[in-house]
C-alpha positions in Angstrom: 14.6 52.3 -5.3 13.1 55.4 -6.8 11.1 56.4 -9.9 12.7 55.7 -13.2 12.4 58.0 -16.2 13.3 55.5 -18.8 13.7 51.7 -19.4 16.0 49.9 -21.8 14.7 48.2 -24.9 16.9 46.0 -27.1 16.2 47.1 -30.7 17.5 43.9 -32.3 15.5 41.6 -30.1 12.4 43.9 -30.4 12.5 44.0 -34.2 13.9 40.6 -35.1 13.6 38.4 -32.0 11.0 36.0 -30.8 8.8 38.9 -29.7 8.0 39.5 -33.4 6.1 36.2 -33.4 3.5 37.8 -31.0 0.6 40.0 -32.1 1.0 43.8 -32.0 -1.3 43.8 -29.0 1.0 41.5 -27.0 4.0 43.6 -28.0 2.3 46.8 -27.0 1.1 45.5 -23.7 4.6 44.1 -23.0 6.0 47.6 -23.5 3.3 48.9 -21.1 4.2 46.3 -18.5 7.9 47.2 -18.8 7.1 50.9 -18.3 4.8 50.1 -15.3 7.5 47.9 -13.8 10.0 50.8 -14.0 7.6 53.4 -12.6 7.7 53.3 -8.8 4.1 54.3 -8.6 3.2 50.7 -9.5 5.5 48.9 -7.0 9.2 48.0 -6.8 11.5 47.9 -9.8 10.5 45.0 -11.9 7.4 44.1 -9.8 3.9 45.5 -10.3 1.9 45.6 -7.1 0.0 48.0 -4.8 1.2 46.5 -1.5 2.8 43.4 0.0 1.1 40.4 -1.5 -1.5 42.6 -3.3 -1.3 43.2 -7.0 -3.6 45.0 -9.3 -6.7 43.2 -10.6 -6.8 42.2 -14.3 -9.6 44.8 -14.7 -7.3 47.5 -13.2 -4.4 46.5 -15.4 -6.6 46.5 -18.5 -7.8 50.0 -17.6 -4.3 51.3 -17.1 -3.2 49.8 -20.4 -6.4 51.1 -22.1 -7.4 47.8 -23.6 -10.3 45.4 -23.3 -10.1 42.9 -20.3 -10.1 39.9 -22.6 -7.2 41.4 -24.7 -5.2 42.0 -21.5 -5.9 38.5 -20.2 -4.7 36.9 -23.5 -1.6 39.0 -23.5 -0.9 38.2 -19.9 -1.2 34.5 -20.6 1.2 34.8 -23.6 3.7 36.8 -21.5 3.6 34.0 -18.8 3.8 31.3 -21.4 7.0 32.9 -23.0 8.5 33.4 -19.5 8.6 37.2 -19.8 6.5 37.6 -16.6 5.6 35.6 -13.5 2.2 36.2 -11.9 2.7 35.6 -8.1 0.2 35.2 -5.3 -2.2 38.2 -5.2 -1.8 38.9 -9.0 1.6 40.5 -8.4 3.4 40.7 -11.7 7.1 40.2 -11.7 9.2 40.8 -14.8 11.4 37.8 -15.4 15.1 38.8 -15.6 14.3 42.5 -14.8 17.9 43.3 -13.9 19.1 42.0 -17.3 16.8 44.5 -19.0 17.8 47.4 -16.8 21.4 46.9 -15.8 22.5 50.2 -17.2 20.1 52.2 -15.1 22.1 51.8 -11.8 25.4 52.2 -13.6 24.4 55.5 -15.1 22.7 56.9 -11.9 25.8 58.9 -10.8 25.8 60.6 -14.2 22.1 61.4 -14.0 22.5 62.9 -10.6 25.3 65.3 -11.7 24.0 68.8 -12.6 26.5 69.7 -15.4 25.7 73.1 -17.1 25.6 73.0 -20.9 28.3 75.2 -22.5 26.3 77.2 -25.1 29.4 77.7 -27.2 29.7 74.0 -27.8 26.0 73.3 -28.6 23.2 74.7 -30.6 19.5 73.9 -30.7 18.6 71.2 -33.3 15.4 71.0 -35.3 13.4 69.5 -32.4 14.9 71.7 -29.6 17.5 69.2 -28.5 21.1 70.2 -27.9 23.3 69.4 -30.9 27.1 69.6 -30.7 28.5 72.2 -33.1 
């Protein structure tokens, strides 16, 4: 599986679900972990590792997430406790139910791979440079 450019985030669950009970630090680190799990540079989809049976150390993960080691370790414990992640042998992190979070990615892959030219007569540039339908 290749590099992902985006991950799915459920707005309703993010804003009003059980994740809201966690600290902003845990929520932010959860988003970082999801992004890392989707980025092929950190392992396979949904799994953060550097090689078979070798994960990143807690110090490395804290560094990547730009947070103190203790903050990372507390968040990691909370994410395990709430069954969002599993920490396997070698400190390999696996996102629980990864396919449920990312089911649209594979379904939309054929559309991402198509190189469809934009018809300039149908679109104009919006305030932030994005294509907006006329």
